Each structure stands twice: as structure tokens, then as C-alpha cells.
C-alpha positions in Angstrom: -49.0 87.6 4.3 -47.1 85.7 7.0 -49.7 83.0 7.2 -49.6 82.5 3.4 -45.8 82.2 3.4 -45.9 79.6 6.0 -48.5 77.6 4.1 -46.3 77.8 1.0 -43.2 76.6 2.9 -45.2 73.7 4.4 -46.4 72.6 1.0 -43.0 72.7 -0.4 -41.6 70.7 2.5 -44.3 68.0 2.0 -43.4 67.7 -1.7 -39.7 67.1 -0.9 -40.2 64.6 1.9 -41.2 61.5 -0.2 -38.0 61.7 -2.3 -35.9 61.7 0.9 -37.8 58.6 2.2 -37.2 56.8 -1.1 -33.5 57.5 -0.7 -33.6 56.2 2.8 -35.3 53.0 1.7 -32.5 52.1 -0.7 -30.4 49.6 1.3 -26.6 49.9 1.1 -25.0 46.5 0.4 -21.6 45.5 -1.1 -22.1 44.3 -4.7 -19.9 42.1 -6.9 -19.5 42.1 -10.7 -18.9 38.6 -11.8 -15.8 37.5 -13.7 -14.1 34.1 -14.0 -11.3 32.6 -11.8 -9.5 29.3 -11.3 -10.0 27.2 -8.1 -8.7 23.9 -6.8 -10.9 22.3 -4.1 -10.6 19.1 -2.2 -13.0 16.7 -0.7 -12.1 14.2 2.1 -13.3 10.7 2.8 -12.7 8.3 5.7 -10.4 5.6 4.5 -8.8 2.3 5.7 -5.2 1.4 4.8 -4.2 -2.2 4.0 -1.0 -3.7 2.8 -0.6 -4.7 -0.8 -0.4 -8.3 0.3 -1.2 -9.9 3.7 -0.4 -13.5 4.1 -1.1 -15.9 7.0 1.8 -18.4 7.0 0.5 -21.9 7.8 2.4 -25.2 8.1 1.8 -27.7 5.2 2.9 -30.7 7.3 2.4 -31.7 10.9 5.1 -32.0 13.5 7.2 -30.4 16.2 8.8 -27.0 15.8 12.6 -27.5 16.1 13.7 -24.0 15.3 12.3 -20.5 15.1 14.4 -18.4 12.7 12.2 -15.4 12.2 12.4 -12.3 14.4 9.1 -10.7 15.1 8.6 -7.4 13.3 11.6 -8.0 11.0 11.7 -7.6 7.3 11.8 -10.9 5.5 12.4 -12.0 1.9 10.4 -14.3 -0.2 11.7 -17.8 0.3 13.4 -17.0 3.6 13.0 -19.9 6.2 11.0 -18.8 9.2 10.4 -22.0 11.1 11.7 -25.6 10.9 9.5 -28.6 11.6 11.2 -31.9 12.7 12.6 -33.3 9.5 13.5 -36.8 10.7 10.2 -38.6 9.9 9.9 -36.8 6.6 13.5 -37.5 5.6 12.9 -41.2 6.4 9.8 -41.2 4.3 11.7 -39.6 1.4 14.4 -42.3 1.5 11.8 -45.0 1.6 10.2 -43.4 -1.5 13.5 -43.3 -3.3 14.0 -47.0 -2.5 10.5 -47.8 -3.9 11.4 -46.0 -7.1 14.6 -48.0 -7.5 12.6 -51.3 -6.9 10.0 -50.2 -9.4 12.6 -49.4 -12.0 14.1 -52.8 -11.6 10.7 -54.4 -12.0 10.2 -52.4 -15.2 13.6 -53.6 -16.6 12.8 -57.3 -15.8 9.3 -57.0 -17.3 10.9 -55.4 -20.4 13.3 -58.3 -20.8 10.4 -60.8 -20.4 8.4 -59.0 -23.0 11.2 -58.9 -25.5 11.8 -62.6 -25.1 8.1 -63.3 -25.4 7.9 -61.3 -28.7 10.7 -63.4 -30.2 9.1 -66.6 -29.1 5.8 -65.5 -30.5 7.4 -64.7 -33.9 8.7 -68.3 -33.9 5.2 -69.5 -32.9 6.5 -71.1 -29.8 4.1 -69.3 -27.4 0.4 -68.4 -27.8 -1.3 -65.1 -28.0 -2.3 -65.4 -24.4 1.2 -65.8 -23.2 2.4 -62.8 -25.2 -0.4 -60.7 -23.8 0.4 -61.8 -20.3 4.0 -60.5 -20.8 2.6 -57.2 -22.2 0.3 -56.8 -19.2 3.2 -57.5 -16.8 5.3 -54.8 -18.4 2.5 -52.2 -18.3 1.9 -53.0 -14.7 5.5 -52.5 -13.9 5.5 -49.2 -15.7 2.4 -48.1 -13.8 4.1 -49.1 -10.5 7.1 -47.1 -11.4 4.9 -44.0 -12.1 3.2 -44.4 -8.8 6.5 -44.8 -7.0 7.8 -41.6 -8.6 4.6 -39.8 -7.5 5.2 -41.0 -3.9 8.8 -39.8 -4.2 7.7 -36.3 -5.3 5.2 -36.2 -2.5 7.8 -37.3 0.1 10.2 -34.7 -1.3 7.6 -32.0 -1.0 6.7 -32.9 2.5 10.4 -32.9 3.4 10.8 -29.4 1.9 7.7 -28.2 3.8 9.4 -28.9 7.0 11.2 -25.6 6.3 8.3 -23.0 6.6 9.3 -20.2 4.2 7.9 -16.7 3.6 5.8 -16.6 0.4 6.4 -12.9 -0.1 8.7 -10.0 0.7 7.4 -8.1 3.7 7.3 -7.4 7.4 6.8 -10.3 9.8 4.1 -9.9 12.5 4.1 -11.3 16.0 4.0 -15.0 16.8 3.4 -17.2 19.8 5.1 -20.2 18.3 8.2 -21.4 20.1 10.5 -24.4 19.8 8.7 -27.6 20.9 5.3 -26.4 19.8 3.2 -29.0 17.9 1.7 -27.8 14.7 -0.7 -29.5 12.3 -0.9 -29.2 8.5 -2.9 -26.2 7.4 -3.8 -25.5 11.0 -3.2 -22.4 13.0 -1.3 -19.6 11.3 2.3 -19.5 12.5 2.9 -15.9 11.7 1.6 -13.2 9.3 3.8 -11.5 6.7 2.6 -8.2 5.3 4.0 -6.7 2.1 4.0 -3.0 2.9 6.0 -1.8 -0.1 2.8 -0.5 -1.6 -0.4 0.2 0.3 -4.0 0.0 -0.8 -6.3 2.7 0.6 -10.0 1.8 0.5 -12.9 4.4 0.8 -16.5 4.7 -0.4 -18.5 7.1 -2.5 -22.2 7.4 -2.9 -23.7 5.5 -5.8 -25.2 8.7 -7.2 -21.8 10.4 -7.3 -20.2 7.4 -9.1 -23.1 7.2 -11.6 -22.7 10.9 -12.3 -18.9 10.4 -13.0 -19.4 7.4 -15.2 -22.1 9.3 -17.1 -19.6 12.2 -17.6 -16.7 10.1 -18.7 -18.4 7.2 -20.3 -17.3 4.2 -18.3 -15.7 3.2 -15.0 -12.3 2.7 -16.7 -12.4 6.2 -18.2 -13.5 7.6 -14.8 -10.5 5.9 -13.1 -8.2 7.4 -15.7 -9.7 10.8 -15.3 -9.2 11.0 -11.5 -6.3 13.2 -10.4 -3.7 12.1 -7.9 -4.9 12.0 -4.4 -3.3 12.7 -1.0 -3.6 11.2 2.5 -4.1 13.0 5.8 -2.9 10.7 8.6 -4.3 10.4 12.1 -1.7 12.7 13.5 -2.9 15.5 11.2 0.1 15.3 8.9 -0.1 15.0 5.1 1.6 11.8 3.8 4.6 12.7 1.6 3.6 10.6 -1.4 0.6 11.0 -3.7 -1.5 8.1 -4.7 -3.6 7.1 -7.7 -7.2 5.7 -7.7 -6.9 2.4 -9.6 -10.2 0.5 -8.9 -13.9 1.2 -8.5 -16.1 -1.6 -7.3 -19.0 -2.6 -9.6 -21.2 -3.7 -6.6 -23.3 -1.3 -4.5 -23.4 -1.9 -0.8 -27.1 -2.4 -0.1 -26.8 -1.1 3.5 -25.0 2.1 2.8 -25.8 2.7 -0.9 -22.1 3.3 -1.6 -19.4 1.8 -3.9 -15.9 1.0 -2.7 -12.8 2.7 -4.4 -9.2 1.8 -4.0 -6.2 4.1 -4.2 -2.5 2.9 -4.4 0.3 4.6 -2.5 4.0 3.9 -2.5 5.4 3.3 1.0 9.2 3.3 0.8 9.8 4.4 4.3 7.2 2.1 5.8 5.2 5.0 7.4 1.9 3.6 6.3 0.7 0.7 8.4 -1.8 -2.0 7.5 -5.1 -1.6 9.4 -4.6 2.1 10.0 -7.3 4.7 9.2 -6.8 8.1 7.4 -8.6 10.7 5.3 -8.1 10.5 1.6 -8.3 13.8 -0.2 -9.5 14.1 -3.8 -8.7 17.4 -5.5 -11.0 19.0 -8.0 -9.5 21.6 -10.4 -11.9 24.1 -12.0 -10.7 26.7 -14.5 -12.5 29.8 -15.7 -15.4 29.4 -13.4 -17.7 31.8 -11.7 -16.9 32.1 -8.0 -19.1 33.9 -5.4 -19.0 34.2 -1.6 -21.4 31.9 0.3 -22.5 35.1 2.1 -24.0 36.1 -1.2 -26.5 33.2 -1.2 -29.4 32.0 0.8 -31.3 28.6 0.8 -35.0 27.8 0.5 -35.9 24.1 0.7 -32.4 22.9 -0.2 -32.3 25.2 -3.2 -29.6 27.9 -3.4 -30.4 31.5 -4.5 -28.5 34.7 -5.0 -29.7 38.3 -5.5 -28.8 39.9 -8.8 -29.0 43.7 -9.0 -31.3 44.5 -11.9 -32.4 48.1 -12.5 -31.2 48.9 -9.0 -33.3 46.3 -7.3 -32.6 42.9 -5.7 -33.8 40.1 -8.0 -33.6 36.5 -6.6 -32.1 33.9 -8.9 -31.8 30.2 -8.3 -28.3 28.9 -8.9 -26.6 25.5 -9.2 -23.3 25.1 -7.5 -20.4 22.6 -7.7 -20.8 19.8 -5.1 -17.5 20.6 -3.4 -16.8 23.9 -1.6 -14.3 25.3 0.9 -16.9 26.7 3.3 -16.4 30.2 2.1 -17.1 30.3 -1.6 -19.3 28.5 -4.2 -18.4 27.6 -7.7 -21.5 28.5 -9.8 -22.3 26.0 -12.5 -25.7 27.5 -13.6 -27.9 30.5 -12.9 -25.3 33.4 -13.2 -23.2 34.8 -16.0 -20.0 36.8 -16.3 -20.9 40.5 -16.0 -23.9 40.0 -13.7 -23.9 42.2 -10.6 -24.9 40.4 -7.4 -25.3 41.4 -3.7 -22.0 40.2 -2.2 -23.1 40.0 1.4 -26.1 39.7 3.6 -28.4 38.1 1.0 -30.4 36.4 3.8 -31.6 39.8 5.1 -32.9 41.0 1.7 -36.3 40.8 0.2 -37.3 40.5 -3.5 -37.3 44.0 -5.1 -35.4 45.8 -2.4 -33.7 48.9 -3.8 -30.0 48.4 -3.7 -27.4 51.1 -3.2 -23.9 49.9 -3.7 -21.5 50.2 -0.7 -19.2 52.3 -2.9 -19.6 54.3 -6.1 -18.2 51.4 -8.2 -19.0 47.7 -8.0 -16.3 45.2 -6.9 -15.2 42.7 -9.4 -14.5 39.0 -8.6 -10.9 37.9 -8.4 
């Protein structure tokens, strides 16, 4: 009797044991029921800052510098005189040109009188056709000489004005080694640089593939530019520049070496904080509304493809997903592969295997924010 009872108890124990093992095999993981949310992400690119206009001021006439009026680093106005080149030879040339014009005008007047007289004599048949034509030619020659003299006068006047080297733009003056007594030559070495920093151009590059995707989405480069949101700058000291910029140009030429296209953003620079030649990070925001957001811990990668585990009938079922190109390092925005209402394993996906029984970490699933 005792032996039979023991055997019965042992058999009963063996029948209950598999059920307990099955329960032990069900892994406990946090799960997430998918809903939609809004996210704003940002992607940064290395950029170079250049002034709106950068001009090398060169002399247009040769001579000796007699005065330096510009202060290095000072703000200058368009038309402001920066240097003066010795005016004496150019003033003399101008006076000579004026005299040549006066002489040519007198010659024209004399030739006109001769022509008028010749026409009267020709009407009276006193002179021949040849003599009349000679008077006409003399007059035309005098007129041409006057035109040439006036051209020489204009050139001399310009050269005299060029002795005052002026700033062609509003901006900030750079440094110069030119001092009084220096000899300069026409269109020779730059005397000073003037940079218009009222507005700054920020240049950066994007991969050709990305630009092609954008133009395919919006239809053209012009529409892509119009669709870009305002951008921000992170300066080398880690601070964020106080004014937002706008992308206004995309190059139509691919750099064969890097496979990228250049883009330009424009920033206002009222306080002069941005300096030409500096580097920075340009930040492009991407706003996505009503999107599915999952933790990166809920995914794993196989050969550059991203997967997540959906919980289907209590088991882990791997699903390939496509995510938005930009992320914050913590979450993915899912563009394809998952739907609202799906339940996924929220953490530890890399430790799971296909078909693993999943027991939720709590009695109810957590919903996305």
C-alpha cells in the first residue's frame, strides 16, 4: 500500500513538471504598445563661415603712397578714402588733357568756318568738288581729334580720381603693411582687404544621395530650398549663435572627390560675432508629427538592416523596419515595418531569439508616449 502510494505521487509529480518548465522558459521583458508622437530632430554638419563680400582693394594707378587714412580693423563705408597716391603727376596730366580738348575745340570751330565758306563758294561754282571735299574732310578730322582729346581728358580725370583709393563696399578693414612712401603699381599687390560682414554665408556639404532624395521628394532644387526649415549654428566655443539662418542655395555640381554637393545658408550678423574664415557646425532640424517612435534598445542589426521583435501570440517575432535617417542616439522614428497598436519588446532585443516566449514585465503593456 505504501509503495503504491509513492508510485502514484511520483507519477503525479512527473506530469506537473513540464508545465513548470514551460513557465520558466517564458522570458520576462518589458514590452511597448505602439502609438504616435511628435519629434523634432537635428543633424549637424561641419561648415565654413565666409563674409557676404570679401574684396581685395588694389591700386588702379601707380605711384607713391602719400597718405594712409584707414585704420586697421575699423569699419569703413563704401566710397571712403583709404589711401592717397601722389596726385601731382596725374593732376598735371589732367590739365594737359584739358588743354588738348580746348585746342581741339578751336580746330573744330576753324574747320567749321572753312567748310561753311567752301559750301558758299561751291554753290557759286567758284571752287571744285575736290576743294569742297577737302574742307569736309578737314572738318571731320577736327571733330575726330576733339573726340580723341575728350577721351584723353576722361582717362586723365579717372587716373586722377584713382589716386584716392576708396573702399568699394561697406565692411570691416583688414590688416595692411602699406605705409606712407611705399611704391605701388596699378593692379599690383592688394593694399588692404575689406570684408562685408553684415551678412554671413555658411557653406557645408551633403551627400549626393541625400540631395537626390530631397529633390525627388519635393520636385526640384528650388522647391527643396524653399522646404528647408530655418537652421542654427553651433560655434567653436560650444555656444549656439543667437540668430537663425536660411538655406538659400544648393550647388548643381557634385564634387568628384567626395561625392557631395555644397549648400549655402545665410545668417544675419548685426553684432559682428561671426567672423569670415571661421568654422562651425550647422544644425538642420527635422520635424516629424504623428510618427511611430521606438527605443533603440528595442532593435538589433543584421548586415546593416534593422529589426525589432513584435510580440505575436506571446512569442517574439522578428520584423525588419525602416527608420528615419536622423536619430538622437536613443530613439528611432519608424517609417515602415511597424504599425500603431503593435506590441514590441522594448528592451534587450539583441538577447532574444526568434520564437522566444515573452512574458511582459508587468501585467499590462506600456504604451509609447
